[in-house]
C-alpha positions in Angstrom: 0.0 0.0 0.0 2.8 2.4 0.8 4.6 1.6 -2.5 1.3 2.2 -4.3 0.9 5.6 -2.7 4.4 6.9 -3.3 5.1 5.2 -6.6 1.6 4.8 -8.3 1.8 8.0 -10.4 5.3 7.3 -11.6 4.1 3.8 -12.6 1.3 5.3 -14.6 3.8 7.6 -16.4 5.9 4.5 -17.2 3.0 3.1 -19.0 2.6 6.4 -21.1 -1.0 6.8 -20.0 -2.5 10.3 -19.4 -3.4 11.1 -15.7 -7.0 10.6 -14.7 -8.6 9.0 -11.7 -9.8 6.0 -13.8 -6.4 5.5 -15.4 -4.6 5.8 -12.0 -7.1 3.4 -10.5 -6.5 0.9 -13.2 -2.7 1.4 -13.1 -2.8 0.9 -9.2 -4.6 -2.4 -9.7 -1.9 -3.6 -12.1 0.8 -2.4 -9.8 -0.6 -4.2 -6.8 -0.7 -7.5 -8.9 2.9 -7.1 -10.0 4.0 -6.5 -6.3 2.1 -9.6 -5.3 3.9 -11.5 -8.0 7.2 -10.2 -7.0 6.8 -11.2 -3.4 5.9 -14.7 -4.5 8.8 -14.9 -6.8 11.5 -13.4 -4.7 10.4 -13.0 -1.0 13.7 -11.9 0.4 14.3 -9.2 -2.3 10.7 -7.9 -1.6 11.5 -7.8 2.1 14.7 -5.6 1.5 12.7 -3.4 -0.8 9.9 -2.9 1.6 12.5 -1.9 4.3 14.1 0.6 2.0 10.6 2.1 1.2 9.7 2.3 4.9 13.0 4.1 5.8 12.4 6.6 2.9 8.8 7.2 4.0 9.7 7.5 7.6 12.3 10.3 6.6 9.8 12.3 4.6 7.2 12.0 7.4 9.8 13.4 9.9 10.3 16.3 7.6 6.5 16.8 7.0 7.0 16.7 3.3 5.0 14.7 0.8 6.5 12.4 -1.8 4.9 14.4 -4.7 7.0 17.3 -3.6 10.2 15.4 -3.9 9.2 14.1 -7.4 8.6 17.7 -8.6 11.0 19.9 -6.6 10.0 23.2 -8.2 11.1 26.5 -6.3 9.3 29.5 -7.5 9.1 32.2 -4.7 6.6 34.2 -6.9 4.3 31.2 -7.2 4.4 30.7 -3.4 3.6 34.4 -2.9 0.7 34.2 -5.4 -0.6 31.1 -3.6 -0.6 32.8 -0.3 -2.4 35.7 -1.8 -5.1 33.4 -3.2 -5.4 31.7 0.2 -6.0 35.1 2.0 -8.6 36.2 -0.6 -10.3 32.8 -0.4 -10.2 32.7 3.5 -13.8 34.1 4.0 -15.3 31.6 1.6 -13.3 28.9 3.4 -14.6 29.9 6.8 -18.3 29.9 5.6 -17.8 26.5 4.1 -16.0 25.2 7.0 -18.6 26.4 9.6 -21.7 24.8 7.7 -19.9 21.5 6.7 -17.4 20.7 9.5 -19.9 18.7 11.6 -21.2 16.3 9.0 -17.8 16.0 7.4 -15.8 15.1 10.6 -18.7 12.9 11.9 -18.5 10.9 8.7 -14.7 10.8 8.8 -14.8 9.6 12.4 -17.4 6.9 11.7 -15.5 5.8 8.6 -12.1 5.3 10.4 -13.7 3.5 13.3 -16.0 1.1 11.3 -14.0 0.5 8.2 -10.6 -1.2 8.8 -9.5 -1.4 5.1 -8.5 2.0 3.8 -9.2 1.0 0.4 -13.0 1.2 1.2 -12.9 4.5 3.0 -13.7 6.7 0.0 -16.7 4.5 -1.0 -18.1 4.4 2.6 -17.5 8.1 2.9 -19.5 8.8 -0.2 -22.3 6.6 0.6 -22.6 8.0 4.1 -22.2 11.5 2.9 -25.2 11.2 0.5 -27.4 10.5 3.6 -25.9 12.9 6.3 -25.0 16.0 4.5 -28.5 16.8 3.3 -29.9 16.2 6.8 -27.3 18.5 8.4 -28.0 21.2 5.7 -31.7 21.2 6.5 -31.0 21.4 10.3 -28.6 24.2 9.9 -30.8 26.0 7.4 -33.7 25.9 9.9 -31.5 27.0 12.7 -30.3 30.4 11.0 -33.0 31.0 8.3 -34.9 33.2 10.6 -31.9 35.7 10.5 -32.0 35.8 6.7 -34.4 38.3 5.1 -36.2 37.4 1.8 -36.9 34.0 0.1 -34.2 34.6 -2.5 -31.5 35.2 0.1 -32.7 32.1 1.9 -32.5 30.0 -1.3 -29.0 31.5 -2.0 -27.8 30.5 1.5 -29.1 27.0 1.2 -27.4 26.5 -2.3 -24.2 28.2 -0.8 -23.8 25.6 1.8 -22.7 22.5 -0.3 -21.0 24.8 -2.9 -18.8 26.5 -0.3 -18.2 23.2 1.4 -16.5 22.0 -1.7 -14.5 25.3 -2.1 -13.4 24.9 1.7 -12.1 21.4 0.9 -10.2 22.6 -2.1 -8.9 25.7 -0.1 -7.5 23.3 2.6 -5.8 21.1 0.0 -4.4 24.1 -1.6 -3.2 25.4 1.8 -1.5 22.0 2.5 0.3 22.1 -0.8 1.5 25.6 -0.3 2.8 24.8 3.1 4.6 21.8 1.7 6.3 23.7 -1.0 7.4 26.2 1.7 8.9 23.5 3.8 10.7 22.0 0.7 12.1 25.5 -0.3 13.3 26.0 3.4 15.0 22.6 3.4 16.8 23.3 0.1 17.9 26.8 1.3 19.0 25.9 4.8 19.6 22.2 4.9 21.1 21.6 1.4 22.9 18.3 2.2 19.8 16.8 3.7 17.8 18.0 0.8 20.0 16.5 -1.9 20.4 13.3 0.1 16.6 13.0 0.1 16.4 13.5 -3.7 19.2 10.9 -4.3 17.5 8.5 -2.0 14.2 8.9 -3.9 16.0 8.4 -7.3 17.7 5.2 -6.1 14.4 3.8 -4.7 12.5 4.5 -7.8 15.2 3.2 -10.0 15.1 -0.1 -8.0 11.2 -0.2 -8.3 11.6 0.3 -12.1 14.0 -2.6 -12.4 11.8 -5.0 -10.2 8.4 -4.1 -11.6 7.7 -4.5 -15.3 5.3 -2.4 -17.2 
């Protein structure tokens, strides 16, 4: 599962397929089959590979850096500055979306993590539960604050805005995490250059080994 997470997109590129959720899903299925076959064929080498992967993942977790940043170490101070400006401008929308979507979102998240042990089914269970719970919470929240909103059209606009701004809030948060990650990687490259280049080298060595062991 860890190899799939850090190596999946690279494996998709090796197959010369365009990125899409469906293509990545199919590619990941193929990758998992190849890894299972590798384990059956050469258990010892697979164990060594897994140890190498775990050491690499442990290191990037300690640095709080995601693997996709290591794969594309782009440093553009201008872009980071623009990203921060976008985050500031979008903050009011994020706060509105967060306030009216946080309770159902985190409720479903807690239920999913407690009830479903296999992470592969989390997204499916979250979607199914979300279809039921989000509308219920929207109605409850709307009834709780509608008396403060004048006019039928503003009430309808508010009702429509709750799910839309919830989606925007989620995208804002992802964008925020990515911007923070790029900032951490930039800081590492400027003030801990040796550690930064060792990390890039370790990723390249690991991916070359995976390329050798896993055929397309």
